[in-house]
C-alpha positions as CSV (number, residue, x, y, z in Angstrom):
1,M,-0.3,-0.3,0.1
2,S,1.1,3.7,-0.3
3,S,2.3,5.7,1.3
4,S,-0.6,7.7,1.1
5,L,-3.4,5.3,1.0
6,E,-2.3,4.0,4.4
7,A,-2.8,7.4,5.5
8,S,-5.8,7.8,4.4
9,A,-6.6,4.5,6.0
10,D,-5.7,5.6,8.8
11,K,-7.6,8.8,8.9
12,A,-10.7,6.6,8.4
13,G,-10.2,4.0,11.0
14,I,-9.3,6.8,13.5
15,T,-11.8,9.0,12.4
16,A,-14.6,6.0,13.0
17,V,-13.1,5.3,16.5
18,R,-14.0,8.5,17.3
19,N,-17.5,9.4,16.2
20,A,-18.2,5.2,18.2
21,W,-16.9,7.1,21.2
22,R,-19.2,10.0,21.0
23,D,-22.1,7.7,19.8
24,A,-21.1,5.6,23.1
25,V,-20.8,8.3,24.7
26,A,-24.1,9.2,24.2
27,A,-25.3,5.8,25.1
28,G,-23.6,6.2,28.3
29,D,-22.5,2.3,27.5
30,A,-18.6,2.6,29.1
31,A,-18.1,-0.9,28.3
32,R,-18.0,0.3,24.6
33,L,-15.6,3.0,25.4
34,A,-13.7,0.9,27.5
35,D,-13.1,-1.4,23.6
36,L,-12.2,1.9,22.1
37,M,-9.5,1.8,24.3
38,A,-5.5,0.9,25.2
39,Y,-5.6,-0.9,28.2
40,D,-2.9,1.0,29.8
41,V,-5.3,4.0,28.9
42,V,-4.4,7.6,30.5
43,A,-6.6,9.9,31.0
44,V,-5.7,13.8,32.4
45,H,-9.4,15.9,33.4
46,A,-9.7,19.3,32.4
47,D,-9.5,19.6,36.3
48,G,-6.3,18.4,36.9
49,R,-7.4,14.2,38.0
50,G,-5.8,11.7,36.3
51,T,-7.1,8.3,35.7
52,R,-5.2,5.5,34.4
53,G,-6.3,1.6,32.7
54,Q,-8.7,0.7,32.0
55,D,-10.9,-0.4,34.2
56,D,-10.0,3.0,36.4
57,V,-11.1,5.1,33.4
58,K,-13.9,3.2,32.7
59,K,-14.7,3.6,36.4
60,F,-14.8,7.1,36.3
61,L,-17.6,7.3,33.1
62,L,-19.7,4.9,34.8
63,N,-19.7,7.9,37.9
64,S,-20.4,10.8,35.1
65,F,-22.5,7.8,33.4
66,D,-24.8,7.1,36.7
67,R,-24.8,11.1,37.4
68,F,-25.7,12.5,33.9
69,D,-27.4,11.8,30.8
70,I,-24.6,13.3,28.1
71,S,-24.6,14.4,24.3
72,G,-21.9,16.8,22.3
73,T,-20.2,16.8,19.5
74,I,-17.1,16.2,18.7
75,R,-15.5,19.0,16.3
76,S,-11.6,17.1,15.0
77,S,-8.8,19.3,13.6
78,D,-6.1,17.0,11.4
79,I,-5.0,13.8,12.0
80,V,-1.0,13.5,12.4
81,T,0.2,9.7,12.4
82,H,3.5,8.6,13.1
83,G,4.2,6.0,12.7
84,M,2.1,3.2,15.8
85,W,0.5,6.8,17.3
86,A,-1.8,9.4,16.3
87,V,-3.0,12.3,17.8
88,E,-5.8,14.3,17.3
89,I,-6.8,17.9,18.6
90,D,-10.5,17.9,18.9
91,Q,-13.3,21.2,20.0
92,V,-15.9,18.8,22.2
93,D,-19.2,20.6,23.0
94,L,-21.3,18.9,26.1
95,K,-25.2,19.2,27.1
96,R,-24.8,17.4,30.9
97,S,-27.9,17.0,31.6
98,Q,-28.3,16.0,36.2
99,F,-30.8,12.5,36.5
100,G,-33.2,14.3,39.0
101,S,-33.0,17.5,38.6
102,G,-33.4,18.1,35.4
103,A,-30.2,21.0,36.2
104,S,-28.5,21.0,32.3
105,T,-25.0,22.4,31.6
106,D,-22.9,23.4,27.9
107,T,-19.9,22.4,28.3
108,S,-16.7,23.5,25.7
109,L,-13.9,22.5,25.6
110,Q,-10.3,20.6,23.6
111,A,-9.2,17.6,24.2
112,V,-6.3,16.1,23.2
113,F,-6.6,11.9,21.8
114,V,-3.7,9.9,21.2
115,F,-4.8,6.6,19.4
116,A,-2.1,3.7,19.6
117,R,-2.0,1.5,16.6
118,Q,-2.8,-3.1,17.2
119,L,-1.1,-5.6,16.7
120,D,-4.3,-5.9,14.1
121,D,-3.8,-2.3,13.5
122,S,-6.8,-1.5,15.3
123,W,-6.8,2.3,16.4
124,K,-7.7,2.5,20.4
125,V,-7.6,5.5,22.5
126,A,-4.0,6.3,25.0
127,R,-4.5,9.4,25.6
128,I,-6.6,12.0,27.0
129,I,-6.2,14.9,27.8
130,E,-9.1,17.9,28.8
131,L,-7.1,21.3,27.8
132,P,-9.1,23.8,30.2
133,D,-10.2,27.5,29.2
């Protein structure tokens, strides 16, 4: 496969992971999100807290899904690939509606997603860095 075709296939694979991520968040499906993450995923949240590993990131997400209905959009900048790594900076716009109270919060942030190529040539989320305003 030519380098241009490889890059195009890589970007298509990463876009598919991002779209599946967005859909899993909207569905509140932490198990599906865990399937999209590398086992050693690291997440740094906008407030500075960090979580490491699929299980801990999944627990963090489950806690959010237990309290909020979350919907939103992810707008991607260009994807840069280098070997087994890919980096994407996204604009994330979220609406979180708290269960029971009806209160909702709109949040807009940038996030850096780092993807790692797996042995089967698929891509998984390896790092998530939420950038505070």
